LUMLUMTOR-594755 format. One line per 2 residues: number of its first residue (from 1); their letters; for each residue x, y, z of C-alpha. Coordinates in Angstrom, 3 decimals, padded with zeros to 6 digits. Each point is the difference from the previous one (the first is absolute). Layout:
NUM	A	X Y Z | ...
end
This chain:
1	XX	060.511 095.639 -114.554 | 003.363 -000.836 -001.591
3	XX	001.724 001.003 003.163 | -002.387 -002.221 002.228
5	XX	000.510 -002.953 -002.171 | 003.873 000.442 000.358
7	XX	-000.365 000.277 003.719 | -002.176 -003.056 000.267
9	XX	002.432 -002.176 -002.160 | 002.873 001.211 001.963
11	XX	-001.934 -000.853 003.241 | -000.638 -003.535 -001.148
13	XX	003.599 -000.402 -000.447 | 000.841 001.333 003.498
15	XX	-002.784 -002.220 001.552 | 001.262 -003.002 -001.789
17	XX	003.654 000.623 001.316 | -001.394 000.402 003.569
19	XX	-001.939 -003.378 -000.353 | 003.130 -001.729 -001.298
21	XX	002.180 001.494 002.986 | -002.800 -001.193 002.380
23	XX	000.055 -003.444 -001.288 | 003.739 000.010 000.306
25	XX	000.090 001.065 003.492 | -002.828 -002.337 001.145
27	XX	001.133 -002.887 -002.154 | -003.330 -000.394 -001.635
29	XX	-001.186 -000.352 -003.663 | -000.193 003.446 -001.617
31	XX	-003.213 -000.833 -001.904 | -001.910 000.210 003.362
33	XX	000.991 003.653 000.773 | -000.472 001.003 -003.720
35	XX	-003.585 -001.378 -000.035 | -000.794 001.643 003.258
37	XX	001.506 003.415 -001.196 | -002.104 -000.316 -003.296
39	XX	-003.356 -000.657 001.947 | 000.638 002.742 002.546
41	XX	000.983 002.565 -002.829 | -002.905 -001.110 -002.178
43	XX	-003.211 -001.002 001.474 | 001.257 000.873 003.467
45	XX	000.567 003.876 -000.179 | -000.678 000.567 -003.730
47	XX	003.226 001.450 -000.762 | 001.113 -002.404 -002.935
49	XX	-002.520 -000.559 -002.832 | 002.048 -002.094 -002.632
51	XX	-002.835 000.273 -002.788 | -000.079 003.876 000.456
53	XX	003.892 000.192 000.098 | 000.870 -002.216 -003.037
55	XX	-003.223 -000.263 -001.790 | 000.114 -002.489 -002.985
57	XX	003.639 -000.590 000.564 | -000.415 -001.708 003.201
59	XX	-000.624 -003.486 -001.121 | 002.440 000.034 -002.935
61	XX	002.702 000.834 002.615 | -001.472 -002.719 002.372
63	XX	000.013 -002.512 -002.987 | 003.710 000.730 -000.738
65	XX	000.979 -000.221 003.671 | -001.761 -003.439 000.231
67	XX	001.609 -001.186 -003.270 | 003.451 000.894 001.844
69	XX	-001.005 -001.821 003.109 | -000.924 -003.159 -001.726
71	XX	003.136 000.075 -002.350 | 002.132 000.647 002.975
73	XX	-001.556 -002.840 001.998 | 000.245 -002.432 -003.038
75	XX	003.500 000.476 -000.184 | 000.616 -001.725 003.212
77	XX	-001.822 -003.283 -001.326 | 002.931 -002.213 -000.615
79	XX	-000.781 -003.475 -000.512 | 003.381 -001.311 001.138
81	XX	-000.409 001.854 003.350 | -003.604 -001.192 000.627
83	XX	001.343 -003.642 -000.399 | 003.117 000.752 001.965
85	XX	-001.817 000.967 003.313 | -001.517 -003.242 001.011
87	XX	-003.328 -001.892 -000.738 | -001.835 001.966 002.783
89	XX	000.485 003.310 -001.760 | -001.259 -001.430 -003.414
91	XX	-003.035 -001.702 001.870 | -000.769 003.242 001.780
93	XX	-000.008 001.805 -003.292 | -002.290 -002.612 -001.860
95	XX	-002.401 -000.805 002.901 | -000.089 003.560 001.236
97	XX	-001.076 001.388 -003.229 | -002.627 -002.543 -000.512
99	XX	-001.314 -000.136 003.360 | 000.037 003.783 000.675
101	XX	-001.597 000.802 -003.383 | -002.905 -002.649 000.508
103	XX	-000.601 000.793 003.642 | -000.012 003.849 -000.694
105	XX	-002.248 -000.433 -003.100 | -002.512 -002.121 001.782
107	XX	-000.106 002.337 003.193 | -000.596 003.203 -002.137
109	XX	-002.608 -001.870 -002.305 | -002.063 -000.999 003.028
111	XX	000.351 002.849 002.123 | -000.028 002.990 -002.257
113	XX	-002.109 -001.496 -002.642 | 002.442 001.015 -002.811
115	XX	000.001 -001.478 -003.404 | 002.021 -002.992 -000.212
117	XX	002.563 001.562 -002.302 | 000.664 002.806 002.388
119	XX	000.210 -002.338 003.109 | 002.623 -001.847 -002.118
121	XX	002.008 003.271 -000.740 | 000.108 000.758 003.701
123	XX	000.956 -003.490 000.682 | 003.036 000.260 -002.297
125	XX	000.959 003.490 001.292 | 000.254 -000.956 003.587
127	XX	002.304 -002.688 -000.753 | 003.050 002.073 000.119
129	XX	002.062 000.978 002.967 | 003.347 001.323 -001.163
131	XX	003.532 001.014 001.309 | -001.078 003.508 000.840
133	XX	-002.265 -001.047 002.881 | 001.797 -003.309 000.923
135	XX	003.663 001.233 000.316 | -000.621 002.588 002.578
137	XX	-002.228 -002.405 002.078 | 002.676 -002.631 000.121
139	XX	002.723 002.569 000.832 | -002.066 000.831 003.050
141	XX	-001.109 -003.329 000.977 | 003.290 -002.064 -000.645
143	XX	-001.611 -003.610 -000.567 | 002.216 -002.888 -000.456
145	XX	002.074 -000.463 -003.075 | -002.197 -002.463 -001.518
147	XX	-003.265 002.055 000.512 | 001.576 003.191 -001.136
149	XX	001.224 -001.771 -003.307 | -003.503 -001.395 -000.657
151	XX	-001.614 003.293 000.422 | 002.528 002.189 -001.711
153	XX	-000.109 -002.140 -003.211 | -003.839 -000.491 000.094
155	XX	-000.191 003.823 000.077 | 002.476 000.310 -003.030
157	XX	-001.486 -002.581 -002.182 | -003.647 000.585 000.818
159	XX	000.066 003.523 -001.134 | 000.425 -000.895 -003.964
161	XX	-002.135 -003.281 000.381 | -002.980 001.773 001.603
163	XX	000.278 003.136 -002.319 | 000.147 -002.479 -002.881
165	XX	-003.225 -001.641 001.265 | -001.774 003.181 000.498
167	XX	000.770 001.378 -003.294 | -001.198 -003.235 -001.583
169	XX	-003.324 000.204 001.735 | -000.309 003.674 -000.759
171	XX	000.642 -000.512 -003.685 | -002.755 -002.784 000.006
173	XX	-002.499 002.325 001.679 | 000.714 002.760 -002.454
175	XX	000.007 -002.373 -002.916 | -003.541 -001.299 001.115
177	XX	-001.394 003.447 000.313 | -002.457 -001.209 002.642
179	XX	-001.646 -002.137 -002.396 | 000.055 -003.575 001.091
181	XX	-001.882 -001.195 -003.006 | 002.477 001.226 -002.588
183	XX	002.559 -002.877 000.890 | 001.662 -000.457 -003.393
185	XX	000.479 003.752 -000.269 | 001.488 000.394 003.299
187	XX	002.278 -003.108 -000.417 | 001.147 001.614 -003.373
189	XX	000.710 003.306 001.765 | 001.696 -001.459 002.907
191	XX	001.968 -002.314 -002.277 | 001.223 003.094 -002.128
193	XX	001.145 001.830 003.262 | 001.660 -003.087 001.298
195	XX	001.788 -000.710 -003.321 | 001.178 003.575 -000.372
197	XX	001.055 000.241 003.523 | 002.117 -003.107 -000.143
199	XX	001.341 000.657 -003.471 | 000.793 003.606 000.314
201	XX	001.185 -000.374 003.674 | 002.480 -002.708 -000.858
203	XX	001.226 001.792 -003.224 | 000.519 003.279 001.697
205	XX	001.627 -001.715 002.929 | 002.324 -001.826 -002.156
207	XX	000.782 003.207 -001.994 | 000.810 002.006 003.071
209	XX	001.836 -003.003 001.622 | 002.263 -000.207 -003.122
211	XX	000.536 003.714 000.047 | 000.994 -000.016 003.679
213	XX	002.016 -003.098 -000.460 | 001.965 001.350 -002.860
215	XX	000.389 003.381 001.636 | -001.678 002.048 -002.751
217	XX	-001.031 002.529 002.731 | 002.756 002.113 001.815
219	XX	-000.111 -000.594 003.820 | -001.586 003.262 000.666
221	XX	-002.945 -000.716 -002.217 | -000.497 -003.614 001.243
223	XX	-002.734 000.731 002.551 | -001.726 002.852 -001.837
225	XX	000.205 -001.970 -003.282 | -001.601 -003.124 001.521
227	XX	-002.796 001.999 001.691 | -000.740 001.901 -003.137
229	XX	-000.033 -003.078 -002.207 | -002.228 -001.734 002.235
231	XX	-002.497 002.897 000.042 | 000.029 000.213 -003.740
233	XX	-000.576 -003.675 -000.151 | -002.987 000.362 002.409
235	XX	-001.610 002.734 -002.220 | 000.648 -001.853 -003.213
237	XX	-001.705 -003.198 001.448 | -003.169 002.093 001.158
239	XX	-000.015 001.689 -003.458 | -000.208 -003.380 -001.911
241	XX	-002.289 -001.696 002.569 | -002.129 001.717 002.646
243	XX	001.461 -000.380 003.614 | 002.645 -002.654 -001.057
245	XX	002.802 002.130 001.215 | 000.244 -001.179 003.540
247	XX	000.276 -003.740 -001.020 | 002.644 000.951 -002.641
249	XX	002.307 001.777 002.425 | -000.373 -002.730 002.565
251	XX	000.901 -002.685 -002.565 | 002.974 002.268 -001.073
253	XX	001.292 000.438 003.546 | -000.229 -004.075 000.671
255	XX	001.916 -000.527 -003.308 | 002.689 002.645 000.855
257	XX	000.249 -001.679 003.410 | 000.825 -003.349 -001.362
259	XX	002.208 001.146 -002.919 | 003.594 -000.970 000.496
261	XX	002.648 002.658 000.263 | -002.489 002.980 000.483
263	XX	001.024 002.583 002.642 | -003.278 -000.366 002.034
265	XX	001.627 001.133 003.204 | 000.830 003.273 -001.587
267	XX	-003.473 000.575 -001.575 | -001.596 -000.360 003.408
269	XX	002.061 002.933 001.353 | -002.538 002.455 -001.091
271	XX	-002.768 -001.562 002.175 | 001.012 001.610 003.320
273	XX	000.033 003.525 -001.343 | -003.153 -000.723 -001.899
275	XX	-001.708 -001.348 003.018 | 000.788 003.126 002.001
277	XX	-000.991 002.491 -002.745 | -002.711 -001.624 -002.219
279	XX	-001.394 -002.750 001.870 | -000.267 001.652 003.340
281	XX	-001.921 002.880 -001.802 | -002.059 -002.448 -001.779
283	XX	-001.292 -001.614 003.040 | -001.023 003.502 001.589
285	XX	-001.826 000.766 -002.873 | -001.825 -003.256 -000.151
287	XX	-000.852 -000.014 003.625 | -001.177 003.565 -000.320
289	XX	-002.763 -001.036 -002.633 | -001.515 -002.598 002.412
291	XX	-003.040 001.008 001.656 | -000.258 -001.063 003.900
293	XX	-003.679 -000.430 -000.637 | 000.662 -002.830 -002.558
295	XX	002.110 -001.739 002.540 | -002.767 000.364 002.666
297	XX	-002.560 -001.244 -002.462 | 001.927 -003.279 -000.267
299	XX	-001.482 -000.800 003.458 | 000.407 -003.356 001.653
301	XX	000.627 -001.499 -003.499 | 003.584 001.324 000.149
303	XX	000.504 -001.530 003.314 | -001.049 -003.445 -001.261
305	XX	002.377 000.369 -002.971 | 002.775 000.973 002.494
307	XX	-000.537 -003.065 002.148 | -000.093 -002.286 -002.988
309	XX	003.390 001.280 -001.366 | 001.758 000.051 003.446
311	XX	-001.495 -003.084 001.615 | -000.955 -002.364 -002.931
313	XX	001.970 000.942 -003.204 | 003.533 000.496 001.471
315	XX	-000.087 -002.842 002.588 | -001.412 -002.519 -002.585
317	XX	002.653 001.061 -002.598 | 002.917 -000.447 002.496
319	XX	-001.422 -003.311 001.106 | -000.308 -001.383 -003.578
321	XX	003.552 001.489 -000.778 | 001.654 -001.562 003.011
323	XX	-001.326 -003.539 -000.614 | 003.294 -002.227 -000.058
325	XX	002.048 003.121 001.374 | 002.160 -000.250 003.010
327	XX	-001.607 003.130 001.709 | -001.052 -000.017 003.729
329	XX	-003.673 000.774 000.854 | 001.453 003.344 001.441
331	XX	001.607 001.148 -003.344 | -003.224 -001.016 -001.953
333	XX	-002.164 001.869 002.534 | 002.189 003.235 -000.515
335	XX	000.134 -000.370 -003.763 | -003.807 -000.395 000.284
337	XX	-000.284 003.563 001.389 | 002.286 001.766 -002.187
339	XX	-001.465 001.251 -003.425 | -000.154 003.840 -000.119
341	XX	-001.086 001.401 -003.371 | 002.123 002.814 -001.549
343	XX	000.703 002.169 -003.077 | -001.282 -001.944 -002.904
345	XX	-003.302 -000.822 001.540 | -000.714 003.917 000.811
347	XX	001.146 001.023 -003.634 | -001.705 -002.510 -002.016
349	XX	-003.233 000.044 001.775 | -000.399 003.848 -000.496
351	XX	000.950 -000.197 -003.757 | -002.122 -002.998 -000.639
353	XX	-003.018 001.500 001.859 | 000.260 003.205 -002.139
355	XX	000.238 -002.004 -003.279 | -002.789 -002.217 001.002
357	XX	-002.392 002.979 000.861 | 001.082 001.525 -003.431
359	XX	-001.259 -003.234 -001.632 | -003.422 -000.005 001.866
361	XX	000.839 -002.121 003.110 | -001.652 002.151 002.545
363	XX	000.663 -002.374 002.837 | 003.848 000.436 -000.813
365	XX	000.200 002.803 002.398 | -000.240 -002.001 002.910
367	XX	003.324 -001.617 -000.831 | 002.231 002.796 001.108
369	XX	-001.258 000.611 003.500 | -000.249 -003.890 000.610
371	XX	003.624 -000.509 -001.108 | 001.302 003.004 001.908
373	XX	-001.938 -001.406 003.107 | 001.721 -003.223 -000.385
375	XX	003.537 001.759 -000.263 | -000.431 001.914 003.068
377	XX	-001.540 -002.607 002.138 | 002.459 -002.564 -000.957
379	XX	003.162 002.460 000.203 | -001.073 001.442 003.235
381	XX	-001.255 -003.060 001.838 | 002.978 -002.161 -001.077
383	XX	002.580 002.595 000.779 | -001.324 000.594 003.442
385	XX	-000.324 -003.803 000.846 | 002.790 -001.644 -001.786
387	XX	002.611 000.629 002.670 | -001.898 -001.199 002.933
389	XX	-001.218 -002.957 -001.908 | 003.481 -000.940 -000.978
391	XX	001.094 000.090 003.674 | -002.962 -001.972 001.020
393	XX	000.680 -002.814 -002.581 | 003.706 000.209 000.604
395	XX	000.954 000.645 -003.665 | 001.770 003.287 000.405
397	XX	003.761 000.009 -000.653 | 001.503 -000.468 003.573
399	XX	002.863 002.325 -000.534 | 001.550 002.210 -002.663
401	XX	003.539 -000.348 000.926 | 001.104 -000.631 -003.606
403	XX	002.160 002.300 -002.057 | -000.215 001.187 -003.552
405	XX	003.377 001.113 -001.479 | 000.501 002.450 -002.636
407	XX	003.165 -001.629 -001.315 | 000.935 -003.443 -000.916
409	XX	003.757 000.845 -000.147 | 002.708 -002.350 001.655
411	XX	-000.342 001.844 003.263 | -003.711 -000.159 000.050
413	XX	-000.103 -003.819 -000.998 | 002.274 -000.743 003.073
415	XX	-002.233 001.759 002.458 | -002.973 -001.579 -001.524
417	XX	001.645 -003.423 000.363 | 000.770 000.739 003.689
419	XX	-003.640 001.090 000.622 | -001.342 -003.009 -001.872
421	XX	002.242 -002.397 002.177 | -001.508 001.646 003.078
423	XX	-003.669 -000.524 -001.229 | -000.576 003.582 -000.935
425	XX	-002.043 000.486 -003.115 | 001.941 002.104 -002.633
427	XX	-000.630 000.965 -003.533 | 002.469 001.801 -002.314
429	XX	-000.738 002.344 -002.652 | 002.067 001.468 -002.750
431	XX	-000.201 001.662 -003.648 | 003.289 -001.807 -000.835
433	XX	-000.586 -003.311 -001.590 | 003.586 -001.186 000.781
435	XX	-000.963 000.403 003.688 | -003.074 -001.515 -000.263
437	XX	001.336 -003.201 -001.868 | 002.761 -000.250 002.758
439	XX	-002.639 000.145 002.804 | -002.072 -002.599 -001.636
441	XX	003.081 -002.413 -000.336 | 000.394 000.453 003.697
443	XX	-003.578 -001.042 000.701 | -000.973 003.463 001.201
445	XX	-003.471 001.374 -000.622 | 000.314 003.118 -002.556
447	XX	-002.240 002.269 -001.723 | 001.383 001.614 -003.325
449	XX	-000.994 003.314 -000.401 | -000.713 003.314 001.917
451	XX	-001.722 -001.073 003.548 | -001.832 003.301 -000.193
453	XX	-001.620 -000.627 -003.271 | -003.816 -000.726 -000.865
455	XX	001.297 -003.633 -001.099 | 001.643 -000.492 003.371
457	XX	-003.373 001.116 001.637 | -001.870 -003.009 -001.705
459	XX	002.826 -002.590 -000.202 | 002.538 000.481 002.910
461	XX	-001.205 -002.333 002.874 | 000.421 002.185 003.114
463	XX	-001.580 -002.531 002.414 | 002.153 -000.124 003.166
465	XX	001.986 002.968 -001.031 | -000.169 003.118 002.122
467	XX	003.396 001.466 -000.424 | 001.905 001.651 -002.875
469	XX	003.755 000.616 -000.561 | 001.539 001.980 -002.965
471	XX	003.525 -001.678 -000.447 | 000.913 001.027 -003.598
473	XX	002.174 002.319 -002.001 | -002.903 001.666 -001.724
475	XX	-000.361 003.154 002.254 | -003.083 001.626 -001.958
477	XX	-001.738 -003.277 -000.141 | 000.862 -000.505 003.834
479	XX	-001.795 003.253 000.783 | -002.951 -000.769 -002.232
481	XX	-000.696 -003.621 001.396 | 000.562 001.205 003.586
483	XX	-002.745 002.740 -000.298 | -002.225 -002.556 -001.323
485	XX	000.541 -002.424 002.899 | -000.111 002.935 002.526
487	XX	-003.671 000.253 -000.992 | -000.653 -003.660 000.128
489	XX	001.964 -001.147 002.941 | 000.692 003.158 002.176
491	XX	003.285 001.287 000.716 | 000.983 -002.392 002.905
493	XX	000.039 -002.783 -002.250 | 001.901 001.686 -003.145
495	XX	003.766 000.071 000.108 | 002.806 001.271 -002.344
497	XX	003.621 000.339 -000.028 | 001.563 003.430 000.208
499	XX	000.723 001.522 -003.558 | 003.590 000.986 001.039
501	XX	-000.530 003.320 -001.314 | 001.600 002.281 002.605
503	XX	002.401 001.463 -002.262 | -002.205 000.315 -003.017
505	XX	-001.724 003.236 -001.257 | -003.533 000.707 001.388
507	XX	-001.371 -000.410 -003.408 | 001.223 -003.519 -000.170
509	XX	-001.065 -001.228 003.512 | -002.946 -002.068 000.753
511	XX	-003.249 001.821 001.364 | 000.512 001.267 003.440
513	XX	-003.451 -001.513 000.712 | 001.171 -003.508 -001.171
515	XX	003.065 000.155 002.244 | -001.937 001.053 002.981
517	XX	-003.079 -002.219 -000.336 | 001.868 -003.237 -000.631
519	XX	001.314 -001.916 002.808 | 003.960 -000.369 -000.284
521	XX	002.300 -002.666 001.006 | 002.870 002.217 000.871
523	XX	002.097 003.086 -000.716 | 001.891 -000.466 -003.312
525	XX	-001.513 -003.539 -000.733 | -000.705 000.250 -003.759
527	XX	-000.590 -002.708 -002.691 | 003.305 001.178 -001.661
529	XX	001.688 -000.547 003.396 | -001.393 -003.620 000.248
531	XX	000.714 -000.819 -003.515 | 003.611 001.107 000.285
533	XX	000.604 -002.113 003.113 | -001.572 -002.920 -001.804
535	XX	002.222 000.409 -002.895 | 003.010 -000.183 002.374
537	XX	-001.182 -003.418 001.315 | -002.400 000.917 002.788
539	XX	-002.938 -002.224 000.527 | -003.458 -000.101 001.594
541	XX	-000.123 -002.255 002.999 | -002.598 -000.777 002.482
543	XX	001.046 -000.666 003.756 | -002.174 -001.262 002.669
545	XX	000.610 001.707 003.481 | 000.270 -002.191 003.269
547	XX	000.695 000.597 003.672 | 003.674 -000.687 -000.626
549	XX	000.164 002.004 -003.302 | -001.841 003.145 000.551
551	XX	-000.682 002.886 -002.292 | 003.129 001.863 001.602
553	XX	002.110 -003.010 -000.430 | -001.121 -000.216 -003.725
555	XX	000.998 003.686 -000.590 | 003.415 -000.286 001.817
557	XX	000.764 -003.040 -001.888 | -000.478 001.490 -003.477
559	XX	000.804 003.606 000.951 | 000.729 002.301 -003.149
561	XX	-000.817 -002.968 -002.213 | -003.676 000.103 000.820
563	XX	-002.791 001.697 -001.672 | -003.181 -000.449 001.929
565	XX	-003.194 -000.290 -002.120 | -002.889 -001.903 001.673
567	XX	-001.027 -001.808 003.242 | -002.465 -002.693 -000.208
569	XX	-001.852 -001.004 003.156 | -001.252 -003.609 000.863
571	XX	-003.314 000.984 -001.229 | 001.335 000.954 -003.408
573	XX	-000.370 003.811 000.543 | 002.610 001.743 -001.988
575	XX	001.569 003.234 001.118 | 002.568 002.165 -001.546
577	XX	003.170 000.427 002.219 | 002.208 003.093 000.283
579	XX	-002.492 002.695 -001.041 | -002.368 002.226 001.821
581	XX	-002.468 -002.898 000.462 | 002.707 -002.403 001.174
583	XX	-000.779 -002.801 002.447 | 002.416 -001.648 002.280
585	XX	-000.240 -003.971 -000.821 | 000.014 -002.356 002.847
587	XX	000.540 -003.799 000.729 | -001.826 -002.028 -002.659
589	XX	000.023 002.756 -002.695 | 001.942 -000.262 -003.314
591	XX	002.127 002.876 -001.324 | 000.328 000.322 -003.690
593	XX	003.188 001.984 -000.841 | 002.397 000.696 -002.865
595	XX	003.439 -001.305 001.328 | 003.278 000.860 -001.579
597	XX	002.855 -002.472 -000.212 | 002.742 000.699 002.569
599	XX	003.297 001.351 -001.097 | 002.403 -003.060 000.344
601	XX	002.884 002.057 001.309 | -002.328 001.591 002.715
603	XX	-001.392 -003.397 000.876 | 003.547 -001.536 000.565
605	XX	000.841 002.918 002.073 | -003.039 -000.479 002.288
607	XX	000.830 -003.568 000.393 | 003.474 000.775 001.048
609	XX	-001.171 002.571 002.564 | -002.484 -002.731 001.403
611	XX	002.907 -002.477 000.262 | 002.250 002.349 001.781
end
């Protein structure tokens, strides 16, 4: 029996990894594959029975996982960022939350004959979308920058807002105990939960924030310490007041996110690994518990609810939010269609349904299949239809000729300025504050940090950017970021300089796969060589070719002083010059090169020869 359990647990890990890989390859939200895998393994073929596998430990594990999800989501709710991303984002959070919760509540109440309290809980749960489902969709569709920013920030902010609303409704239902007549008792119980969640959440958030800000924890304990402390606070809150822990950790995360000087970005690093290991397995387990008969029994009521969410709630919310905004009808139409549900909705619905069933709410069992159906339908339908719709409405990014540079050093900045003057979008990124500051002083768009990080995934605007160039002295970072963008942009759009390691020992060389996969500029062209030439007075120059001044004339004029880098076509397509993917620029093209100053003695000699 023990051996069987070990095999099943290991199998869940393997299946979750396969689901994540499929999502990466197909550029779709991973939650869709995880839920389908759970349904197949559970009610489909009967291989996985979570209740028999984990017994009484199943929902304590689920509770802790949901606490982690809500805490992590609330860490992204920074009020300054909400205000800083335009009126439309703020409006769509407000109107989207109110309108979606009301429409979903009414639809569930009328079609499923649910008690109003459970219908309200369903309405609160389906408010959220989340970056885990929005980001893959945006990468696949590539809508215009304005639409992309609105959807991205809505997904980031709506997670903690919707989760907080769902937790409050859940706490109120638990406080009422199903007795609508005991109003004062309900109000007192809910008030105790709310006050404890608010006070303990703020106090623990401040204490943890002060510990992180004052470096009371060593670096290697930063993530583990934060996670352990959060789980301890969650357990303590539940011990003091029943079911108050979720509200407490949500408030705690919001407090930390808005506390100055706290390294929130470092705390969020644990999310990626946790998502692959813990959360991926969680959704397979939750989906495996769902009975297909329960979904079937929803009947046409579920259809009406889907129609209300997709064709009433979302369009109405977008229309109200866009009043006074300068959005076109095409942009409003696309925004009205995109609202997939994600991780928070799935996790919270399963946990709340179980807790409510334990407290005597028999009809709560309908919440899980209903929410899971909403997730599958919205993610699948909108993932399939979003790209054709964006093309039809003309809101898709017309081209992705732009470049993201790893490196904001002097050479990279000069190349970026040449690109910018030729109307090619460019974004610089660097982990050096001095380089970032210099780029900002030269009015160049720049991202401070690692462009392969989780923070960059949510904050780096890649609209119009379809190419990557590593042009920095950090060899290990170059390889790490290049591998990241090889997955995201494909090999023909990812470039790096040679590492200049021909004479180094094999143990010190970059990966052979790295050197073979990345399109190079030319033999021996490394960042060290460019920086050396630049320090000796060489400069980046962009030159337009004509019928009189051809590419051959250009090369002949500069001869050995010329280091070819890029050729830019009249349609603003950028091609490296001199490497295995080299092109031959023609009339009307611009050539961007590093040109050295000519030796004065040699220059006088050439003039003398011409005069003779």
